[in-house]
C-alpha positions in Angstrom: 157.7 153.8 94.0 161.2 153.3 92.7 161.2 150.3 90.4 164.9 149.8 90.9 164.6 149.4 94.7 164.2 145.9 96.1 161.3 145.5 98.5 162.2 142.8 101.0 158.6 142.4 102.3 157.6 141.0 98.9 159.9 137.9 99.1 160.0 136.7 102.7 160.2 133.0 103.7 157.0 133.5 105.7 155.2 134.8 102.7 156.6 132.1 100.6 155.3 129.4 103.0 151.8 130.8 102.8 151.8 130.3 99.0 153.5 126.9 99.2 150.3 125.7 100.9 148.6 126.0 97.5 150.5 123.0 96.3 149.0 120.7 99.0 145.6 122.3 99.5 142.5 120.3 98.7 141.1 123.6 97.3 144.0 125.4 95.8 142.1 128.0 93.8 140.0 129.0 96.8 143.2 129.4 98.8 144.8 131.4 96.0 141.8 133.7 96.1 142.1 134.3 99.8 145.7 135.5 99.4 146.9 138.8 97.8 148.0 138.6 94.2 151.7 137.5 94.0 154.1 135.8 91.6 154.2 133.0 94.2 150.6 132.2 93.6 151.1 131.8 89.9 154.2 129.7 90.5 152.5 127.5 93.0 149.6 126.8 90.7 151.9 126.0 87.8 153.9 123.6 90.0 150.7 122.0 91.3 149.5 121.5 87.7 152.8 120.0 86.7 152.5 117.5 89.6 148.8 116.7 89.0 148.9 116.4 85.2 152.5 115.4 84.5 152.5 117.9 81.7 154.8 120.8 81.0 153.8 124.2 82.4 154.8 127.7 81.5 154.7 131.0 83.2 154.5 134.1 81.0 155.9 137.3 82.5 155.2 140.4 80.4 155.3 144.1 80.8 156.8 147.4 79.8 160.5 148.1 80.0 161.5 148.6 83.6 158.3 146.9 84.9 160.2 144.3 86.8 160.0 141.2 84.5 163.5 140.0 85.3 163.0 140.4 89.0 159.7 138.6 88.8 161.3 135.8 86.9 164.0 135.5 89.6 161.5 135.4 92.4 159.4 132.8 90.6 162.5 130.6 89.9 163.6 130.9 93.5 160.1 130.0 94.7 160.0 126.9 92.4 163.5 125.9 93.4 162.6 126.0 97.1 159.4 124.2 96.5 161.1 121.5 94.5 163.8 121.0 97.1 161.2 120.6 99.9 159.4 117.8 98.1 156.9 120.1 96.5 153.9 119.4 98.8 150.9 117.4 97.6 153.0 114.3 96.9 
């Protein structure tokens, strides 16, 4: 796989909507487990914890050079921005 090639199927609005449901789910961790691993899941759980606890949250993105850390950060920020602009669910 070419790490420099954007894969559109990994960042669709439909996929994003599935993970946004984590924020309003009565059982967010069970819903997360039913979905494939994705930066959206981590972002949604972080946002949910922020809303529930009113405490700051952090997402750590690490990896080797060229592993996609910058792209993952961009995708997470886009997800959180969309989530926040939509009212964030669960509120």
